A tleap script that builds the chain and sets N, CA, C and O, in Angstrom:
source leaprc.protein.ff14SB
mol = sequence {
  NMET TYR ILE SER ARG SER THR ALA ARG ARG
  ILE LEU LYS ASN ALA GLY ALA THR ARG VAL
  SER ASN ARG ALA ILE VAL ILE PHE GLN ASN
  ARG LEU ASN ARG ILE ALA TYR GLU GLY ALA
  SER LYS SER ILE ARG LEU ALA ARG HIE ALA
  LYS ARG ARG THR VAL ASP ILE SER ASP VAL
  GLN LEU ALA MET ASN CARG
}
set mol.1.N position { 11.479 -4.547 -29.136 }
set mol.1.CA position { 11.801 -3.865 -28.496 }
set mol.1.C position { 12.125 -2.241 -28.492 }
set mol.1.O position { 12.613 -1.883 -29.564 }
set mol.2.N position { 11.997 -1.412 -27.732 }
set mol.2.CA position { 12.332 0.033 -27.907 }
set mol.2.C position { 13.603 0.519 -27.842 }
set mol.2.O position { 14.289 1.051 -28.715 }
set mol.3.N position { 13.899 0.203 -26.374 }
set mol.3.CA position { 15.082 0.651 -25.471 }
set mol.3.C position { 16.096 -0.836 -25.978 }
set mol.3.O position { 15.592 -1.943 -26.170 }
set mol.4.N position { 17.353 -0.573 -26.099 }
set mol.4.CA position { 17.980 -1.536 -26.130 }
set mol.4.C position { 18.801 -1.790 -25.077 }
set mol.4.O position { 19.200 -0.935 -24.286 }
set mol.5.N position { 19.123 -3.226 -25.048 }
set mol.5.CA position { 19.842 -3.805 -24.145 }
set mol.5.C position { 20.905 -2.553 -23.301 }
set mol.5.O position { 20.853 -2.066 -22.172 }
set mol.6.N position { 21.887 -2.340 -24.533 }
set mol.6.CA position { 22.856 -1.162 -24.197 }
set mol.6.C position { 22.659 -0.144 -23.636 }
set mol.6.O position { 23.393 0.264 -22.736 }
set mol.7.N position { 21.269 0.678 -24.202 }
set mol.7.CA position { 20.922 1.632 -23.380 }
set mol.7.C position { 20.267 1.844 -22.106 }
set mol.7.O position { 20.120 2.898 -21.486 }
set mol.8.N position { 19.802 0.357 -21.742 }
set mol.8.CA position { 19.585 0.369 -20.560 }
set mol.8.C position { 20.745 0.116 -19.532 }
set mol.8.O position { 20.842 0.800 -18.514 }
set mol.9.N position { 21.706 -0.993 -19.870 }
set mol.9.CA position { 22.419 -0.947 -19.259 }
set mol.9.C position { 23.532 0.504 -19.335 }
set mol.9.O position { 24.283 0.373 -18.369 }
set mol.10.N position { 23.713 1.134 -19.709 }
set mol.10.CA position { 24.207 2.516 -19.735 }
set mol.10.C position { 23.343 3.504 -18.728 }
set mol.10.O position { 23.921 4.298 -17.985 }
set mol.11.N position { 21.580 3.353 -18.783 }
set mol.11.CA position { 21.413 4.069 -17.664 }
set mol.11.C position { 21.831 3.230 -16.595 }
set mol.11.O position { 22.831 3.723 -16.074 }
set mol.12.N position { 21.512 2.252 -16.095 }
set mol.12.CA position { 22.364 1.806 -14.784 }
set mol.12.C position { 23.605 2.229 -14.805 }
set mol.12.O position { 23.590 2.956 -13.811 }
set mol.13.N position { 24.732 2.298 -15.252 }
set mol.13.CA position { 25.977 2.488 -15.049 }
set mol.13.C position { 25.784 3.702 -14.592 }
set mol.13.O position { 26.311 4.020 -13.526 }
set mol.14.N position { 24.778 4.860 -15.500 }
set mol.14.CA position { 25.343 5.999 -15.195 }
set mol.14.C position { 24.431 6.440 -13.992 }
set mol.14.O position { 24.552 7.618 -13.655 }
set mol.15.N position { 23.717 5.820 -13.437 }
set mol.15.CA position { 22.995 5.970 -12.274 }
set mol.15.C position { 23.966 5.609 -11.057 }
set mol.15.O position { 23.643 5.926 -9.911 }
set mol.16.N position { 25.115 4.967 -11.317 }
set mol.16.CA position { 26.110 4.684 -10.532 }
set mol.16.C position { 26.457 3.166 -10.375 }
set mol.16.O position { 27.372 2.799 -9.637 }
set mol.17.N position { 25.571 2.169 -11.212 }
set mol.17.CA position { 26.037 0.994 -10.751 }
set mol.17.C position { 27.537 0.504 -11.770 }
set mol.17.O position { 27.784 0.752 -12.950 }
set mol.18.N position { 28.465 -0.394 -10.564 }
set mol.18.CA position { 29.735 -0.542 -11.259 }
set mol.18.C position { 29.775 -1.583 -11.895 }
set mol.18.O position { 30.662 -1.786 -12.725 }
set mol.19.N position { 28.734 -2.526 -11.607 }
set mol.19.CA position { 28.203 -3.529 -12.121 }
set mol.19.C position { 27.084 -4.158 -12.306 }
set mol.19.O position { 26.314 -4.304 -11.356 }
set mol.20.N position { 26.772 -4.668 -13.616 }
set mol.20.CA position { 25.539 -5.333 -13.965 }
set mol.20.C position { 25.252 -6.642 -14.310 }
set mol.20.O position { 26.080 -7.133 -15.076 }
set mol.21.N position { 24.227 -7.441 -13.944 }
set mol.21.CA position { 24.044 -8.464 -14.435 }
set mol.21.C position { 23.228 -8.734 -15.605 }
set mol.21.O position { 22.128 -8.183 -15.574 }
set mol.22.N position { 23.557 -9.657 -16.943 }
set mol.22.CA position { 22.610 -9.683 -18.036 }
set mol.22.C position { 20.897 -9.443 -17.811 }
set mol.22.O position { 20.096 -8.663 -18.327 }
set mol.23.N position { 20.773 -10.542 -16.756 }
set mol.23.CA position { 19.496 -10.588 -16.338 }
set mol.23.C position { 18.864 -9.528 -15.296 }
set mol.23.O position { 17.714 -9.684 -14.888 }
set mol.24.N position { 19.647 -8.471 -14.895 }
set mol.24.CA position { 18.781 -7.387 -14.491 }
set mol.24.C position { 18.881 -6.364 -15.636 }
set mol.24.O position { 18.251 -5.313 -15.513 }
set mol.25.N position { 19.635 -6.585 -16.761 }
set mol.25.CA position { 19.523 -5.344 -17.854 }
set mol.25.C position { 18.246 -5.948 -18.449 }
set mol.25.O position { 17.237 -5.248 -18.538 }
set mol.26.N position { 18.256 -7.384 -18.912 }
set mol.26.CA position { 16.519 -7.607 -19.740 }
set mol.26.C position { 15.708 -7.091 -18.612 }
set mol.26.O position { 14.828 -6.408 -19.136 }
set mol.27.N position { 15.583 -7.077 -17.488 }
set mol.27.CA position { 14.384 -6.973 -16.548 }
set mol.27.C position { 14.067 -5.589 -16.485 }
set mol.27.O position { 12.906 -5.188 -16.394 }
set mol.28.N position { 15.068 -4.841 -16.532 }
set mol.28.CA position { 15.356 -3.274 -16.696 }
set mol.28.C position { 14.762 -2.676 -18.131 }
set mol.28.O position { 14.016 -1.748 -18.441 }
set mol.29.N position { 15.415 -3.592 -18.756 }
set mol.29.CA position { 15.037 -2.986 -20.283 }
set mol.29.C position { 13.200 -3.299 -20.396 }
set mol.29.O position { 12.497 -2.506 -21.022 }
set mol.30.N position { 12.717 -4.292 -19.842 }
set mol.30.CA position { 11.560 -4.570 -20.316 }
set mol.30.C position { 10.483 -3.981 -19.427 }
set mol.30.O position { 9.327 -4.274 -19.734 }
set mol.31.N position { 10.674 -3.195 -18.371 }
set mol.31.CA position { 10.224 -2.084 -17.713 }
set mol.31.C position { 10.208 -0.908 -18.299 }
set mol.31.O position { 9.144 -0.292 -18.236 }
set mol.32.N position { 11.147 -0.396 -18.885 }
set mol.32.CA position { 11.181 0.579 -19.217 }
set mol.32.C position { 10.552 0.283 -20.511 }
set mol.32.O position { 9.499 0.920 -20.497 }
set mol.33.N position { 10.632 -0.230 -21.409 }
set mol.33.CA position { 9.761 -0.686 -22.540 }
set mol.33.C position { 8.077 -0.661 -22.276 }
set mol.33.O position { 7.206 -0.330 -23.079 }
set mol.34.N position { 7.949 -1.052 -21.097 }
set mol.34.CA position { 6.673 -1.249 -20.782 }
set mol.34.C position { 6.112 0.454 -20.286 }
set mol.34.O position { 5.056 1.004 -20.600 }
set mol.35.N position { 6.888 0.821 -19.692 }
set mol.35.CA position { 6.640 2.355 -19.291 }
set mol.35.C position { 6.423 3.222 -20.699 }
set mol.35.O position { 5.487 3.997 -20.896 }
set mol.36.N position { 7.417 2.940 -21.565 }
set mol.36.CA position { 7.630 4.092 -22.895 }
set mol.36.C position { 6.291 3.778 -23.865 }
set mol.36.O position { 5.825 4.633 -24.618 }
set mol.37.N position { 5.754 2.443 -23.733 }
set mol.37.CA position { 4.505 2.012 -24.474 }
set mol.37.C position { 3.483 2.887 -23.623 }
set mol.37.O position { 2.887 3.848 -24.110 }
set mol.38.N position { 3.368 2.555 -22.590 }
set mol.38.CA position { 2.174 2.779 -22.002 }
set mol.38.C position { 2.162 4.342 -21.896 }
set mol.38.O position { 1.192 4.952 -22.345 }
set mol.39.N position { 3.003 4.880 -21.430 }
set mol.39.CA position { 3.174 6.486 -21.978 }
set mol.39.C position { 2.686 6.796 -23.302 }
set mol.39.O position { 1.659 7.451 -23.482 }
set mol.40.N position { 3.535 6.253 -24.394 }
set mol.40.CA position { 2.625 6.764 -25.806 }
set mol.40.C position { 1.224 6.596 -25.766 }
set mol.40.O position { 0.618 7.667 -25.727 }
set mol.41.N position { 0.611 5.707 -25.763 }
set mol.41.CA position { -0.489 4.931 -25.810 }
set mol.41.C position { -1.659 6.132 -24.785 }
set mol.41.O position { -2.750 6.435 -25.268 }
set mol.42.N position { -1.267 6.628 -23.548 }
set mol.42.CA position { -2.086 7.750 -23.161 }
set mol.42.C position { -1.974 8.932 -24.012 }
set mol.42.O position { -2.933 9.565 -24.451 }
set mol.43.N position { -0.412 9.256 -24.270 }
set mol.43.CA position { -0.366 10.396 -24.434 }
set mol.43.C position { -1.393 10.835 -26.472 }
set mol.43.O position { -2.029 11.744 -27.006 }
set mol.44.N position { -0.997 9.767 -26.713 }
set mol.44.CA position { -2.015 9.480 -28.025 }
set mol.44.C position { -3.372 9.708 -27.826 }
set mol.44.O position { -3.943 10.612 -28.436 }
set mol.45.N position { -4.077 8.827 -26.865 }
set mol.45.CA position { -5.261 9.053 -26.234 }
set mol.45.C position { -5.704 10.492 -26.049 }
set mol.45.O position { -6.747 10.953 -26.512 }
set mol.46.N position { -4.813 11.158 -25.329 }
set mol.46.CA position { -5.016 12.546 -25.025 }
set mol.46.C position { -5.172 13.568 -26.156 }
set mol.46.O position { -5.900 14.560 -26.198 }
set mol.47.N position { -4.226 13.037 -27.154 }
set mol.47.CA position { -4.042 13.878 -28.363 }
set mol.47.C position { -5.365 13.781 -28.962 }
set mol.47.O position { -5.785 14.928 -29.114 }
set mol.48.N position { -6.298 12.825 -29.413 }
set mol.48.CA position { -7.562 12.305 -29.757 }
set mol.48.C position { -8.623 12.937 -29.287 }
set mol.48.O position { -9.477 13.511 -29.963 }
set mol.49.N position { -8.569 12.812 -27.835 }
set mol.49.CA position { -9.432 13.215 -26.845 }
set mol.49.C position { -9.801 14.727 -27.465 }
set mol.49.O position { -10.920 15.044 -27.868 }
set mol.50.N position { -8.682 15.549 -27.454 }
set mol.50.CA position { -8.621 17.097 -27.829 }
set mol.50.C position { -8.949 17.134 -29.308 }
set mol.50.O position { -8.887 18.123 -30.038 }
set mol.51.N position { -9.231 16.164 -29.568 }
set mol.51.CA position { -9.471 16.564 -31.147 }
set mol.51.C position { -8.548 16.778 -32.328 }
set mol.51.O position { -8.882 17.165 -33.448 }
set mol.52.N position { -7.089 16.402 -31.815 }
set mol.52.CA position { -5.837 17.068 -32.789 }
set mol.52.C position { -4.951 15.602 -33.414 }
set mol.52.O position { -5.166 14.724 -32.580 }
set mol.53.N position { -4.422 15.265 -34.084 }
set mol.53.CA position { -3.831 14.467 -34.772 }
set mol.53.C position { -2.182 14.404 -34.082 }
set mol.53.O position { -1.494 13.413 -33.838 }
set mol.54.N position { -1.905 15.740 -33.905 }
set mol.54.CA position { -0.442 15.874 -33.310 }
set mol.54.C position { -0.476 15.696 -31.701 }
set mol.54.O position { -1.038 16.432 -30.891 }
set mol.55.N position { 0.327 14.442 -31.437 }
set mol.55.CA position { 0.864 14.563 -29.928 }
set mol.55.C position { 1.368 15.504 -29.025 }
set mol.55.O position { 2.380 14.897 -28.675 }
set mol.56.N position { 1.387 16.648 -28.341 }
set mol.56.CA position { 1.944 17.690 -27.698 }
set mol.56.C position { 2.757 17.605 -26.392 }
set mol.56.O position { 2.520 16.851 -25.448 }
set mol.57.N position { 3.620 18.382 -26.481 }
set mol.57.CA position { 4.229 18.363 -24.893 }
set mol.57.C position { 3.703 18.123 -23.738 }
set mol.57.O position { 4.234 17.484 -22.829 }
set mol.58.N position { 2.126 18.870 -23.730 }
set mol.58.CA position { 1.394 18.671 -22.682 }
set mol.58.C position { 0.429 17.159 -22.378 }
set mol.58.O position { -0.055 16.704 -21.342 }
set mol.59.N position { 0.432 16.679 -23.783 }
set mol.59.CA position { -0.035 15.351 -23.427 }
set mol.59.C position { 0.605 14.193 -23.347 }
set mol.59.O position { -0.006 13.128 -23.260 }
set mol.60.N position { 1.943 14.282 -23.367 }
set mol.60.CA position { 2.821 13.552 -22.886 }
set mol.60.C position { 3.002 13.981 -21.499 }
set mol.60.O position { 2.857 13.098 -20.653 }
set mol.61.N position { 3.314 15.262 -21.062 }
set mol.61.CA position { 3.506 15.211 -19.946 }
set mol.61.C position { 2.324 14.847 -18.489 }
set mol.61.O position { 2.455 14.586 -17.293 }
set mol.62.N position { 1.201 15.021 -19.445 }
set mol.62.CA position { -0.332 14.629 -18.899 }
set mol.62.C position { 0.100 12.987 -18.759 }
set mol.62.O position { 0.283 12.549 -17.623 }
set mol.63.N position { 0.213 12.348 -19.593 }
set mol.63.CA position { 0.232 10.893 -19.446 }
set mol.63.C position { 1.083 10.674 -18.861 }
set mol.63.O position { 0.697 9.777 -18.113 }
set mol.64.N position { 2.587 10.985 -18.536 }
set mol.64.CA position { 3.606 10.637 -17.681 }
set mol.64.C position { 3.352 11.190 -16.321 }
set mol.64.O position { 4.336 10.969 -15.615 }
set mol.65.N position { 2.430 11.810 -15.696 }
set mol.65.CA position { 2.524 12.001 -14.422 }
set mol.65.C position { 1.435 11.550 -13.887 }
set mol.65.O position { 1.297 11.614 -12.665 }
set mol.66.N position { 0.627 11.102 -14.557 }
set mol.66.CA position { -0.501 10.293 -13.975 }
set mol.66.C position { -0.223 8.795 -13.484 }
set mol.66.O position { -1.136 8.122 -13.006 }
savepdb mol mol.pdb
quit
């Protein structure tokens, strides 16, 4: 896991939740991890397509807006 349960809980709390069930935290955490991994994979593919080894901000922005 890339994003911890405590981080997922903190995001939900900062968004306005007063109480959050453990199951909701796990589901939210799994979804965040999936989104993060997919975004990273797309960013890497875009950088490689541009024949670069360094992932640039433009790669991340393009990957996350698709």
